[in-house]
N, C-alpha and C positions, 0 to 999 in steps of 0.2 A: 355281619353288617360291615360295609366298607368304611375306610377312613373318612372319605368324603361325607358319608352319612353321619358318622360320629360327630363331625364338625358342625352339622346342621341341627344337632340336638338343641332344643329350646331349654334354657336354664330357668325360666320363670316358674314360680310355684303357682299353680292354678287352684285357688281356694285355700283351705287350711287342711291340716291333718285330719280333723274331725268332720269337716264339711268340704270335701274336695271338688267343689264346683265353682267355676268362675264364668262370668259373662263379659263380652266385649262388644263394642259398637265401633265401626270404622267407616269414615267417609273419605274416599280417595278422589282427588281431582284427576281430570284426564292426564294421561301420560305418567302418573305416579305409580310405582309398584303397588299392587293391591295388597298382597301379603308375601313377604319374603319366604322362600322355601325353608321349611323346618320340619321337625318331628318332635313328638313328646310322648310320654307314657300314658296320656289320657286319650279318651275318645272325644270327638268333636262333631257337633252339628253346626254348619254354617248356613245362614239364611240370607239370601240376597233380598234387600228391601227396596233399592232404587238402582237404576242404571243397569249395566251389565259388564261382565268381564269373563275372561277365560280362566277357569280354575283347573288345577291339576292335583290329582290324588294318586300316588304311586305313578304308574306309567300312563294313566288315562287322563285325557283333557276333555273338558266340557264347557261350553258357553253357558253361563248361568244368568238368568234374568229374574226380576222380582217374582217372589212366590216359589222359587226353586231352592233346593237344598243340596248341600254336599255333606255326606257323613264320612268321617275319617276315623279309622281304627287306630289304636295306639301303635306307635313305632312305624308309622307310614309317612314318608315324606310328602308334604303337600304345600301348596301355595297358590297365589293368584297373579295373573299376568294382565296388565292393562291392555285395552283396545284403543286404537287411535281415536282421539276426540271423544272418549267415553268416560264418564265418571262412574263410580260404583260405591254403593253403601251396603253394608251387611252387618249382621249380628252373629256372634259366635257363642255357643254354649259348650264349654270345655269341662269334662268331668272324668274322674278316675273310674275305670270300669268296675272296681270293687264297690263303688258307691251303690250300685244296683244289687250287689250280692248280699247274701244273708249268711250268718254264721251257723245256722241250723241246716240240717239235711232235710229238705222238703221237696215235694214234687215241683213247685214253682222254680226253685233254685236249680234242680237237676234238669228239668226239661226246657226251661225258657231262658235262663241266665248263663249257666255253666257252659253250654255249647258255644256261646259267643266269647266267653272268657278264654276258652281253650283254643279258639280259632276253628272249631269244627263247623260252625255256621257263621255267616256274615250277612249284613245288610248290603244293599247296593251302594256304590260310592255316590251316585247322583240320583236324586229324586226329582223328576221333572214333570211338568204339565199338571193337568187337572185330575189326577188319579184320586181315588177315594182316600188312600193313605195320606197323600199330600194335603188334601183339603182338611183332614182331621189333625195331622201333626203340626203343620205350619203354625196355626194359632196357638197350640199348646207350647211350642217352642218359644214363640213370642211372649207368651205369658210367663214362662220360666225366666226369660230375660228381665221382664218388668218386676217380677217378684224379687229377683236378686238385686235389682236397683233400689227398690223401696225398702227391703229388709224389715218388714213388719213382723210382729210377734208370730212365730210359727211358720215363717216363710219356708224354712228348710223342709218341713213336712210337705208343703205344697209342691216344692221343687221336686223332691223325690217321687211324690205321687204322680206328678205330671210326666216325669221321665219314664215311670213304669207304664203309664197310659200310652205314651208314645211308643214304647217297646211293644205293648200289646197290639196297638193299631198297626204297626209295621208287620207283626206276625200274622194278624188277621187278614191283611190284604195281600198275603203271599210275598211280603217284602224280604224274606230271608232265603238264603240258598245254602246248601251244603257246600263246605269247603274242604277238599281232600287234604 
């Protein structure tokens, strides 16, 4: 990792040691930087809710509009760039990859979680359009945001369950690719 990238490391703690999940909502006015470029040890789903902006994950840029999603793996530089005379609102769900993991050796862990933790498989950076996967996961990710805001008894179980359902939906719709 280059020195420049080390300087971009986000120092914020996302969630707690025992519940490493945090949610954020951001409303940016036209011409304001959408999200400063940064990286962190967590994975992140970013959902555009209003307006549009150019988002970058690694070296790829993509215009995102409402209903579209960016997925960022840990330790990948990402951010958002404003468009002229465009505002943008989005929600972000940031969680440590080990939150989905299990301490036991089991088929679910070995086949569906571990390959992503080791980088052998990955999901696409951007999830666009009216795909079956998007139609299923966008509302689940929104629900995760709301659960974390309300913090009702047992919300942590719902959050983890929804993240696992999102994971399964992405896998079922062919959303993962092998990564050499």
